[in-house]
C-alpha positions as a Markdown table, in Angstrom:
| # | Residue | x | y | z |
|---|---|---|---|---|
| 1 | Unk | 0.0 | 0.0 | 0.0 |
| 2 | Unk | 2.8 | 2.4 | 0.9 |
| 3 | Unk | 4.6 | 1.6 | -2.3 |
| 4 | Unk | 1.5 | 2.5 | -4.4 |
| 5 | Unk | 1.0 | 5.7 | -2.4 |
| 6 | Unk | 4.6 | 6.8 | -3.1 |
| 7 | Unk | 4.1 | 6.1 | -6.8 |
| 8 | Unk | 0.8 | 8.1 | -6.8 |
| 9 | Unk | 2.6 | 10.9 | -5.1 |
| 10 | Unk | 5.3 | 10.9 | -7.7 |
| 11 | Unk | 2.8 | 11.1 | -10.6 |
| 12 | Unk | 0.7 | 13.7 | -8.8 |
| 13 | Unk | 3.6 | 16.0 | -8.1 |
| 14 | Unk | 4.7 | 15.8 | -11.8 |
| 15 | Unk | 1.2 | 16.7 | -12.9 |
| 16 | Unk | 1.3 | 19.6 | -10.5 |
| 17 | Unk | 4.5 | 20.7 | -12.0 |
| 18 | Unk | 2.7 | 21.4 | -15.3 |
| 19 | Unk | 1.0 | 24.2 | -13.4 |
| 20 | Unk | 3.5 | 25.3 | -10.8 |
| 21 | Unk | 6.8 | 24.6 | -12.5 |
| 22 | Unk | 10.2 | 23.5 | -11.0 |
| 23 | Unk | 9.5 | 22.8 | -7.3 |
| 24 | Unk | 6.8 | 20.1 | -7.6 |
| 25 | Unk | 8.6 | 18.6 | -10.7 |
| 26 | Unk | 11.9 | 18.3 | -8.8 |
| 27 | Unk | 10.1 | 16.9 | -5.8 |
| 28 | Unk | 8.4 | 14.3 | -8.0 |
| 29 | Unk | 11.6 | 12.9 | -9.4 |
| 30 | Unk | 13.4 | 13.1 | -6.1 |
| 31 | Unk | 10.5 | 11.2 | -4.4 |
| 32 | Unk | 10.8 | 8.5 | -7.1 |
| 33 | Unk | 14.2 | 7.5 | -5.5 |
| 34 | Unk | 12.2 | 6.1 | -2.6 |
| 35 | Unk | 10.7 | 3.6 | -5.0 |
| 36 | Unk | 14.0 | 1.8 | -5.4 |
| 37 | Unk | 13.7 | -1.8 | -4.3 |
| 38 | Unk | 9.9 | -1.6 | -4.0 |
| 39 | Unk | 7.3 | -3.7 | -5.9 |
| 40 | Unk | 3.8 | -2.7 | -7.0 |
| 41 | Unk | 1.4 | -5.3 | -8.3 |
| 42 | Unk | -1.0 | -4.4 | -11.1 |
| 43 | Unk | -4.3 | -6.3 | -11.3 |
| 44 | Unk | -4.7 | -8.7 | -14.3 |
| 45 | Unk | -6.4 | -7.4 | -17.5 |
| 46 | Unk | -8.1 | -9.5 | -20.2 |
| 47 | Unk | -5.6 | -10.7 | -22.9 |
| 48 | Unk | -2.7 | -8.9 | -21.1 |
| 49 | Unk | -2.6 | -10.7 | -17.8 |
| 50 | Unk | -1.0 | -9.6 | -14.6 |
| 51 | Unk | 1.9 | -7.3 | -14.2 |
| 52 | Unk | 4.0 | -5.6 | -11.7 |
| 53 | Unk | 6.4 | -2.6 | -11.4 |
| 54 | Unk | 9.6 | -3.8 | -9.7 |
| 55 | Unk | 12.1 | -1.1 | -8.9 |
| 56 | Unk | 14.7 | -3.5 | -7.7 |
| 57 | Unk | 16.6 | -6.5 | -9.0 |
| 58 | Unk | 18.2 | -6.3 | -12.4 |
| 59 | Unk | 16.4 | -3.1 | -13.2 |
| 60 | Unk | 17.6 | -1.2 | -10.1 |
| 61 | Unk | 20.9 | 0.3 | -11.5 |
| 62 | Unk | 19.0 | 1.5 | -14.6 |
| 63 | Unk | 16.2 | 3.1 | -12.6 |
| 64 | Unk | 18.6 | 4.6 | -10.0 |
| 65 | Unk | 20.7 | 6.2 | -12.7 |
| 66 | Unk | 17.6 | 7.6 | -14.4 |
| 67 | Unk | 16.2 | 9.1 | -11.3 |
| 68 | Unk | 19.5 | 10.6 | -10.1 |
| 69 | Unk | 20.2 | 12.1 | -13.4 |
| 70 | Unk | 16.6 | 13.4 | -13.6 |
| 71 | Unk | 17.2 | 15.3 | -10.3 |
| 72 | Unk | 20.5 | 16.8 | -11.6 |
| 73 | Unk | 18.9 | 17.8 | -15.0 |
| 74 | Unk | 15.9 | 19.4 | -13.4 |
| 75 | Unk | 18.2 | 21.5 | -11.1 |
| 76 | Unk | 20.3 | 22.4 | -14.1 |
| 77 | Unk | 17.3 | 23.3 | -16.3 |
| 78 | Unk | 16.2 | 26.2 | -14.0 |
| 79 | Unk | 18.7 | 28.8 | -15.4 |
| 80 | Unk | 18.5 | 27.2 | -18.9 |
| 81 | Unk | 14.7 | 27.5 | -19.0 |
| 82 | Unk | 14.8 | 31.1 | -17.5 |
| 83 | Unk | 17.3 | 32.1 | -20.2 |
| 84 | Unk | 15.0 | 30.8 | -23.0 |
| 85 | Unk | 11.8 | 32.0 | -21.5 |
| 86 | Unk | 10.2 | 28.6 | -21.0 |
| 87 | Unk | 6.9 | 28.4 | -19.2 |
| 88 | Unk | 6.3 | 26.3 | -16.0 |
| 89 | Unk | 4.8 | 23.4 | -17.9 |
| 90 | Unk | 8.3 | 22.6 | -19.4 |
| 91 | Unk | 9.4 | 21.3 | -16.0 |
| 92 | Unk | 6.2 | 19.2 | -15.5 |
| 93 | Unk | 6.6 | 17.5 | -18.9 |
| 94 | Unk | 10.3 | 16.9 | -18.2 |
| 95 | Unk | 9.4 | 15.3 | -14.9 |
| 96 | Unk | 6.8 | 13.1 | -16.6 |
| 97 | Unk | 9.4 | 12.1 | -19.1 |
| 98 | Unk | 11.8 | 11.0 | -16.3 |
| 99 | Unk | 9.0 | 8.9 | -14.7 |
| 100 | Unk | 8.2 | 7.2 | -18.0 |
| 101 | Unk | 11.9 | 6.3 | -18.4 |
| 102 | Unk | 11.9 | 4.8 | -15.0 |
| 103 | Unk | 8.9 | 2.6 | -15.9 |
| 104 | Unk | 10.6 | 1.1 | -19.0 |
| 105 | Unk | 12.8 | -1.3 | -17.0 |
| 106 | Unk | 10.4 | -1.5 | -14.0 |
| 107 | Unk | 7.5 | -3.2 | -15.8 |
| 108 | Unk | 7.8 | -7.0 | -16.3 |
| 109 | Unk | 4.9 | -7.3 | -18.8 |
| 110 | Unk | 5.9 | -6.4 | -22.4 |
| 111 | Unk | 2.6 | -4.7 | -23.1 |
| 112 | Unk | 3.1 | -2.3 | -20.2 |
| 113 | Unk | 6.7 | -1.8 | -21.4 |
| 114 | Unk | 5.3 | -0.7 | -24.7 |
| 115 | Unk | 3.0 | 1.8 | -22.9 |
| 116 | Unk | 6.0 | 3.2 | -21.0 |
| 117 | Unk | 7.9 | 3.5 | -24.2 |
| 118 | Unk | 5.0 | 5.4 | -25.7 |
| 119 | Unk | 4.8 | 7.7 | -22.7 |
| 120 | Unk | 8.5 | 8.5 | -23.1 |
| 121 | Unk | 8.1 | 9.2 | -26.8 |
| 122 | Unk | 5.1 | 11.4 | -26.4 |
| 123 | Unk | 6.7 | 13.6 | -23.6 |
| 124 | Unk | 10.0 | 13.9 | -25.3 |
| 125 | Unk | 8.3 | 14.7 | -28.6 |
| 126 | Unk | 6.4 | 17.5 | -26.9 |
| 127 | Unk | 9.6 | 18.9 | -25.5 |
| 128 | Unk | 11.4 | 18.8 | -28.9 |
| 129 | Unk | 8.4 | 20.2 | -30.8 |
| 130 | Unk | 7.8 | 23.2 | -28.5 |
| 131 | Unk | 11.2 | 23.9 | -27.0 |
| 132 | Unk | 13.8 | 22.6 | -29.5 |
| 133 | Unk | 16.2 | 24.4 | -31.8 |
| 134 | Unk | 16.3 | 24.9 | -35.5 |
| 135 | Unk | 13.6 | 23.3 | -37.6 |
| 136 | Unk | 12.3 | 21.7 | -34.4 |
| 137 | Unk | 8.8 | 20.8 | -35.6 |
| 138 | Unk | 10.1 | 18.9 | -38.6 |
| 139 | Unk | 12.8 | 17.2 | -36.5 |
| 140 | Unk | 10.2 | 16.5 | -33.8 |
| 141 | Unk | 8.0 | 14.7 | -36.3 |
| 142 | Unk | 11.0 | 12.8 | -37.7 |
| 143 | Unk | 11.8 | 11.7 | -34.2 |
| 144 | Unk | 8.2 | 10.7 | -33.5 |
| 145 | Unk | 7.9 | 8.6 | -36.6 |
| 146 | Unk | 11.1 | 6.7 | -36.1 |
| 147 | Unk | 10.3 | 6.1 | -32.5 |
| 148 | Unk | 6.9 | 4.8 | -33.5 |
| 149 | Unk | 8.5 | 2.4 | -36.0 |
| 150 | Unk | 10.6 | 1.0 | -33.2 |
| 151 | Unk | 7.8 | 0.8 | -30.7 |
| 152 | Unk | 5.3 | -0.8 | -33.1 |
| 153 | Unk | 7.9 | -3.4 | -34.2 |
| 154 | Unk | 8.5 | -4.2 | -30.5 |
| 155 | Unk | 4.7 | -4.4 | -29.9 |
| 156 | Unk | 4.1 | -6.7 | -32.9 |
| 157 | Unk | 6.9 | -9.0 | -31.8 |
| 158 | Unk | 5.6 | -9.2 | -28.3 |
| 159 | Unk | 2.0 | -9.7 | -29.5 |
| 160 | Unk | 3.0 | -12.5 | -31.9 |
| 161 | Unk | 4.9 | -14.3 | -29.2 |
| 162 | Unk | 2.0 | -14.2 | -26.8 |
| 163 | Unk | 4.7 | -14.3 | -24.0 |
| 164 | Unk | 4.1 | -11.0 | -22.2 |
| 165 | Unk | 5.6 | -12.2 | -18.9 |
| 166 | Unk | 8.8 | -13.9 | -17.9 |
| 167 | Unk | 10.1 | -16.4 | -18.8 |
| 168 | Unk | 9.9 | -14.8 | -22.3 |
| 169 | Unk | 9.9 | -17.2 | -25.3 |
| 170 | Unk | 10.0 | -15.7 | -28.8 |
| 171 | Unk | 10.1 | -17.5 | -32.1 |
| 172 | Unk | 12.2 | -16.2 | -35.0 |
| 173 | Unk | 9.8 | -13.7 | -36.5 |
| 174 | Unk | 8.5 | -12.2 | -33.2 |
| 175 | Unk | 12.1 | -12.1 | -31.9 |
| 176 | Unk | 13.4 | -10.4 | -35.0 |
| 177 | Unk | 10.6 | -7.8 | -34.8 |
| 178 | Unk | 11.1 | -7.1 | -31.1 |
| 179 | Unk | 14.9 | -6.9 | -31.4 |
| 180 | Unk | 14.6 | -4.7 | -34.5 |
| 181 | Unk | 12.3 | -2.4 | -32.6 |
| 182 | Unk | 14.8 | -2.0 | -29.8 |
| 183 | Unk | 17.7 | -1.4 | -32.3 |
| 184 | Unk | 15.7 | 1.3 | -34.1 |
| 185 | Unk | 15.1 | 3.0 | -30.7 |
| 186 | Unk | 18.8 | 2.7 | -29.9 |
| 187 | Unk | 19.7 | 4.4 | -33.2 |
| 188 | Unk | 22.2 | 1.7 | -34.2 |
| 189 | Unk | 23.9 | 1.7 | -37.7 |
| 190 | Unk | 21.4 | 1.6 | -40.5 |
| 191 | Unk | 18.5 | 2.9 | -38.4 |
| 192 | Unk | 20.4 | 5.8 | -36.9 |
| 193 | Unk | 19.4 | 8.6 | -39.3 |
| 194 | Unk | 17.0 | 10.3 | -36.9 |
| 195 | Unk | 19.2 | 10.3 | -33.8 |
| 196 | Unk | 21.7 | 13.1 | -34.6 |
| 197 | Unk | 18.9 | 15.5 | -35.6 |
| 198 | Unk | 16.7 | 14.8 | -32.6 |
| 199 | Unk | 19.4 | 14.7 | -29.9 |
| 200 | Unk | 21.2 | 17.8 | -31.3 |
| 201 | Unk | 18.1 | 20.0 | -31.7 |
| 202 | Unk | 16.2 | 18.9 | -28.6 |
| 203 | Unk | 16.3 | 21.4 | -25.7 |
| 204 | Unk | 19.6 | 20.6 | -23.9 |
| 205 | Unk | 18.1 | 19.4 | -20.6 |
| 206 | Unk | 16.1 | 16.8 | -22.7 |
| 207 | Unk | 19.3 | 15.9 | -24.6 |
| 208 | Unk | 21.0 | 15.1 | -21.4 |
| 209 | Unk | 18.4 | 12.4 | -20.7 |
| 210 | Unk | 17.4 | 11.5 | -24.3 |
| 211 | Unk | 20.9 | 10.7 | -25.5 |
| 212 | Unk | 22.3 | 8.5 | -22.8 |
| 213 | Unk | 19.2 | 7.3 | -20.8 |
| 214 | Unk | 16.3 | 6.9 | -23.2 |
| 215 | Unk | 18.2 | 5.0 | -25.9 |
| 216 | Unk | 20.4 | 3.2 | -23.5 |
| 217 | Unk | 17.5 | 1.7 | -21.6 |
| 218 | Unk | 16.8 | -0.4 | -24.7 |
| 219 | Unk | 20.0 | -2.4 | -23.9 |
| 220 | Unk | 18.3 | -3.7 | -20.7 |
| 221 | Unk | 15.5 | -5.3 | -22.7 |
| 222 | Unk | 17.9 | -6.4 | -25.3 |
| 223 | Unk | 19.8 | -8.3 | -22.6 |
| 224 | Unk | 16.6 | -9.8 | -21.2 |
| 225 | Unk | 15.0 | -10.9 | -24.5 |
| 226 | Unk | 18.0 | -12.2 | -26.5 |
| 227 | Unk | 18.2 | -15.5 | -24.6 |
| 228 | Unk | 14.6 | -16.2 | -25.4 |
| 229 | Unk | 15.2 | -15.8 | -29.2 |
| 230 | Unk | 16.9 | -18.0 | -31.8 |
| 231 | Unk | 18.9 | -15.0 | -33.1 |
| 232 | Unk | 22.6 | -15.6 | -33.5 |
| 233 | Unk | 24.4 | -13.7 | -30.7 |
| 234 | Unk | 27.7 | -13.5 | -32.5 |
| 235 | Unk | 26.3 | -11.8 | -35.5 |
| 236 | Unk | 24.5 | -9.3 | -33.3 |
| 237 | Unk | 27.7 | -8.6 | -31.4 |
| 238 | Unk | 29.6 | -8.0 | -34.7 |
| 239 | Unk | 26.8 | -5.6 | -35.7 |
| 240 | Unk | 27.2 | -3.8 | -32.4 |
| 241 | Unk | 31.0 | -3.5 | -32.9 |
| 242 | Unk | 30.4 | -2.2 | -36.4 |
| 243 | Unk | 27.9 | 0.4 | -35.0 |
| 244 | Unk | 30.5 | 1.5 | -32.5 |
| 245 | Unk | 33.2 | 2.0 | -35.1 |
| 246 | Unk | 30.8 | 3.8 | -37.5 |
| 247 | Unk | 29.4 | 6.1 | -34.9 |
| 248 | Unk | 32.9 | 7.0 | -33.7 |
| 249 | Unk | 33.9 | 8.0 | -37.3 |
| 250 | Unk | 30.8 | 10.2 | -37.6 |
| 251 | Unk | 32.0 | 12.3 | -34.7 |
| 252 | Unk | 35.0 | 13.6 | -36.7 |
| 253 | Unk | 32.7 | 15.2 | -39.3 |
| 254 | Unk | 30.9 | 17.4 | -36.8 |
| 255 | Unk | 31.5 | 21.1 | -36.1 |
| 256 | Unk | 28.6 | 21.3 | -33.6 |
| 257 | Unk | 29.2 | 20.0 | -30.1 |
| 258 | Unk | 25.7 | 18.6 | -29.6 |
| 259 | Unk | 25.7 | 16.8 | -32.9 |
| 260 | Unk | 29.2 | 15.4 | -32.1 |
| 261 | Unk | 27.8 | 14.1 | -28.8 |
| 262 | Unk | 24.7 | 12.7 | -30.6 |
| 263 | Unk | 27.0 | 10.8 | -33.0 |
| 264 | Unk | 29.0 | 9.5 | -30.1 |
| 265 | Unk | 25.8 | 8.1 | -28.7 |
| 266 | Unk | 25.5 | 5.9 | -31.7 |
| 267 | Unk | 29.0 | 4.6 | -31.0 |
| 268 | Unk | 28.2 | 3.8 | -27.4 |
| 269 | Unk | 25.0 | 2.1 | -28.2 |
| 270 | Unk | 27.1 | -0.2 | -30.3 |
| 271 | Unk | 29.1 | -1.2 | -27.3 |
| 272 | Unk | 25.9 | -1.9 | -25.3 |
| 273 | Unk | 24.6 | -4.1 | -28.1 |
| 274 | Unk | 27.9 | -6.1 | -27.9 |
| 275 | Unk | 27.5 | -6.4 | -24.1 |
| 276 | Unk | 23.9 | -7.6 | -24.4 |
| 277 | Unk | 24.8 | -10.1 | -27.1 |
| 278 | Unk | 27.6 | -11.5 | -25.1 |
| 279 | Unk | 25.2 | -11.9 | -22.1 |
| 280 | Unk | 27.4 | -9.8 | -19.8 |
| 281 | Unk | 25.0 | -8.1 | -17.4 |
| 282 | Unk | 27.8 | -6.3 | -15.5 |
| 283 | Unk | 29.2 | -4.9 | -18.7 |
| 284 | Unk | 25.8 | -3.7 | -19.8 |
| 285 | Unk | 25.2 | -1.9 | -16.4 |
| 286 | Unk | 28.7 | -0.4 | -16.2 |
| 287 | Unk | 28.7 | 0.9 | -19.8 |
| 288 | Unk | 25.1 | 2.2 | -19.4 |
| 289 | Unk | 25.8 | 4.0 | -16.1 |
| 290 | Unk | 29.2 | 5.4 | -17.2 |
| 291 | Unk | 27.9 | 6.6 | -20.5 |
| 292 | Unk | 24.8 | 8.1 | -19.0 |
| 293 | Unk | 26.6 | 10.2 | -16.4 |
| 294 | Unk | 29.5 | 11.4 | -18.7 |
| 295 | Unk | 27.3 | 12.1 | -21.7 |
| 296 | Unk | 24.7 | 14.0 | -19.6 |
| 297 | Unk | 27.6 | 16.1 | -18.2 |
| 298 | Unk | 28.8 | 16.9 | -21.7 |
| 299 | Unk | 25.4 | 18.0 | -22.9 |
| 300 | Unk | 25.2 | 20.2 | -19.8 |
| 301 | Unk | 28.5 | 21.8 | -20.9 |
| 302 | Unk | 27.0 | 22.5 | -24.3 |
| 303 | Unk | 23.9 | 24.0 | -22.6 |
| 304 | Unk | 26.2 | 26.3 | -20.6 |
| 305 | Unk | 27.8 | 27.5 | -23.8 |
| 306 | Unk | 24.4 | 28.2 | -25.4 |
| 307 | Unk | 23.3 | 30.1 | -22.3 |
| 308 | Unk | 26.4 | 32.2 | -21.6 |
| 309 | Unk | 27.7 | 32.7 | -25.2 |
| 310 | Unk | 24.9 | 31.7 | -27.5 |
| 311 | Unk | 27.4 | 29.3 | -29.0 |
| 312 | Unk | 27.7 | 25.5 | -29.4 |
| 313 | Unk | 30.1 | 25.2 | -32.3 |
| 314 | Unk | 33.3 | 23.3 | -31.9 |
| 315 | Unk | 36.2 | 25.8 | -32.4 |
| 316 | Unk | 34.1 | 28.7 | -31.3 |
| 317 | Unk | 32.6 | 27.8 | -27.9 |
| 318 | Unk | 34.9 | 28.8 | -25.0 |
| 319 | Unk | 35.3 | 27.1 | -21.7 |
| 320 | Unk | 35.4 | 28.8 | -18.3 |
| 321 | Unk | 37.2 | 27.0 | -15.4 |
| 322 | Unk | 34.1 | 25.0 | -14.5 |
| 323 | Unk | 33.2 | 23.8 | -17.9 |
| 324 | Unk | 36.9 | 23.0 | -18.5 |
| 325 | Unk | 36.9 | 20.7 | -15.5 |
| 326 | Unk | 33.5 | 19.2 | -16.4 |
| 327 | Unk | 34.4 | 18.6 | -20.0 |
| 328 | Unk | 37.8 | 17.1 | -19.1 |
| 329 | Unk | 36.2 | 14.7 | -16.5 |
| 330 | Unk | 33.3 | 13.9 | -18.8 |
| 331 | Unk | 35.3 | 13.1 | -21.9 |
| 332 | Unk | 38.0 | 11.1 | -20.1 |
| 333 | Unk | 35.2 | 9.1 | -18.4 |
| 334 | Unk | 33.3 | 8.7 | -21.7 |
| 335 | Unk | 36.5 | 7.4 | -23.4 |
| 336 | Unk | 36.9 | 4.8 | -20.8 |
| 337 | Unk | 40.4 | 5.9 | -19.9 |
| 338 | Unk | 39.3 | 6.1 | -16.3 |
| 339 | Unk | 36.0 | 5.9 | -14.4 |
| 340 | Unk | 33.4 | 3.2 | -14.3 |
| 341 | Unk | 33.3 | 2.9 | -18.1 |
| 342 | Unk | 36.9 | 1.6 | -18.0 |
| 343 | Unk | 35.7 | -1.5 | -16.0 |
| 344 | Unk | 32.8 | -2.0 | -18.5 |
| 345 | Unk | 35.1 | -1.9 | -21.4 |
| 346 | Unk | 37.6 | -4.2 | -19.7 |
| 347 | Unk | 34.8 | -6.8 | -19.1 |
| 348 | Unk | 33.9 | -6.7 | -22.8 |
| 349 | Unk | 37.6 | -7.2 | -23.7 |
| 350 | Unk | 38.1 | -10.2 | -21.5 |
| 351 | Unk | 34.7 | -11.9 | -22.3 |
| 352 | Unk | 35.0 | -11.5 | -26.1 |
| 353 | Unk | 35.4 | -14.8 | -28.0 |
| 354 | Unk | 38.5 | -14.9 | -30.2 |
| 355 | Unk | 36.5 | -14.7 | -33.4 |
| 356 | Unk | 35.0 | -11.3 | -32.3 |
| 357 | Unk | 38.2 | -9.9 | -30.7 |
| 358 | Unk | 39.6 | -7.9 | -33.6 |
| 359 | Unk | 36.4 | -6.1 | -34.3 |
| 360 | Unk | 35.7 | -5.5 | -30.6 |
| 361 | Unk | 39.2 | -4.2 | -29.9 |
| 362 | Unk | 38.9 | -1.7 | -32.8 |
| 363 | Unk | 35.5 | -0.6 | -31.5 |
| 364 | Unk | 36.8 | -0.1 | -28.0 |
| 365 | Unk | 39.7 | 2.0 | -29.4 |
| 366 | Unk | 37.5 | 4.0 | -31.7 |
| 367 | Unk | 35.0 | 4.9 | -28.9 |
| 368 | Unk | 38.0 | 6.3 | -26.9 |
| 369 | Unk | 39.7 | 8.3 | -29.6 |
| 370 | Unk | 36.9 | 10.6 | -30.7 |
| 371 | Unk | 36.7 | 12.1 | -27.2 |
| 372 | Unk | 40.1 | 13.6 | -27.5 |
| 373 | Unk | 39.2 | 15.1 | -30.8 |
| 374 | Unk | 36.2 | 16.8 | -29.1 |
| 375 | Unk | 38.3 | 18.0 | -26.2 |
| 376 | Unk | 41.0 | 19.4 | -28.5 |
| 377 | Unk | 38.4 | 21.4 | -30.4 |
| 378 | Unk | 37.0 | 22.8 | -27.1 |
| 379 | Unk | 40.4 | 23.5 | -25.4 |
| 380 | Unk | 42.2 | 25.3 | -28.2 |
| 381 | Unk | 39.6 | 28.2 | -28.5 |
| 382 | Unk | 40.6 | 29.8 | -25.2 |
| 383 | Unk | 39.0 | 30.8 | -21.9 |
| 384 | Unk | 35.5 | 32.2 | -21.6 |
| 385 | Unk | 35.2 | 35.4 | -19.7 |
| 386 | Unk | 31.6 | 34.6 | -18.7 |
| 387 | Unk | 31.4 | 32.2 | -15.8 |
| 388 | Unk | 28.9 | 29.4 | -15.8 |
| 389 | Unk | 25.8 | 29.9 | -13.6 |
| 390 | Unk | 26.2 | 28.1 | -10.3 |
| 391 | Unk | 22.8 | 26.3 | -10.8 |
| 392 | Unk | 24.1 | 24.8 | -14.1 |
| 393 | Unk | 27.8 | 24.3 | -13.1 |
| 394 | Unk | 27.1 | 22.2 | -9.9 |
| 395 | Unk | 24.9 | 19.5 | -11.6 |
| 396 | Unk | 27.4 | 19.4 | -14.5 |
| 397 | Unk | 30.4 | 18.8 | -12.2 |
| 398 | Unk | 28.5 | 16.2 | -10.1 |
| 399 | Unk | 27.5 | 14.3 | -13.2 |
| 400 | Unk | 31.1 | 14.4 | -14.6 |
| 401 | Unk | 32.6 | 13.3 | -11.3 |
| 402 | Unk | 30.2 | 10.5 | -10.5 |
| 403 | Unk | 31.9 | 7.9 | -12.9 |
| 404 | Unk | 35.1 | 8.3 | -10.9 |
| 405 | Unk | 33.3 | 8.1 | -7.5 |
| 406 | Unk | 31.5 | 5.0 | -8.6 |
| 407 | Unk | 34.8 | 3.4 | -9.7 |
| 408 | Unk | 36.3 | 4.0 | -6.3 |
| 409 | Unk | 33.1 | 2.8 | -4.6 |
| 410 | Unk | 32.7 | -0.3 | -6.8 |
| 411 | Unk | 34.1 | -2.8 | -4.3 |
| 412 | Unk | 31.4 | -1.8 | -1.8 |
| 413 | Unk | 28.5 | -1.5 | -4.2 |
């Protein structure tokens, strides 16, 4: 009963945020942290069956990362939204988006997972359509259409299987559709065209969640569903390695920091596909958490550049002392040179079969190198004379430092 009341409070505060703005929205996401480890049963429905929301177990690291980053992003968004003149409902929609992301790994019934996916798509589409940059309405529609392709493929695969609850059992056609839907939503090679546009032109607080969290959560379901499918894991792992290499190469063409970060998301999704295909849960978690924190920090850096200099172009955007520290910590962690991502990459390297090793080692190398290209383009411009607002700098520094804190704390977690 208490668990259900907490969840109702989380949703009610987010809805209140549509009217009152930041305070109830931030309280909503912060309160969702109390759901960790809790379980809420959902009464059975005809044709769908029973379901539950479980905020613990295998899903707990994914939910905890989503909620913690949601709190940081909402704090960060205060000055960003004020600078752009956003209304109070921006915060409420952002809070509802975070809650929908938490539900994606929390549900155990695939139909409810689809509903959570749709809630995440709708709320993020609204934020892009009304608060994005550039040709935001066209890009918002592109994002919505591609997201629907992924969601519908996942739904058809689940419906054809008839196995909505664990243990999941999927024949070849349903499995192919469900996995294809997840890969589309991850933006892997061949179905990635929408991702750089959507992630670059989304409002930056959304980008900090959309790019690392939203697409990364698909790796959780990829990990759970692959053993129930007849799909060849080795071929999928090779595809993931190819995606990582391809996404890394895309970064070098970019002159815009947000687009470079979006392309790097494609690369990191490739590594998560490899980890899921190799059935390495620890690698999936560590790569997801490390990428989420570091990538969110880097999008926050870009948002500070937009707010203080109206600039996000590589070679033009300057760093003050705080954004310098944040970008250095974020890019080193993202590269896997140090921080929790280093352990995730090491697990992939040691668990890789010999037939996959050359492609995987090249993918691991490629996903490190592009980060130094980005940092070089940021560092050489010179120092910014305008200091980052404290309410933006603190969440950015915390997000960029957490991969190192988690690495040091790993033996006790």
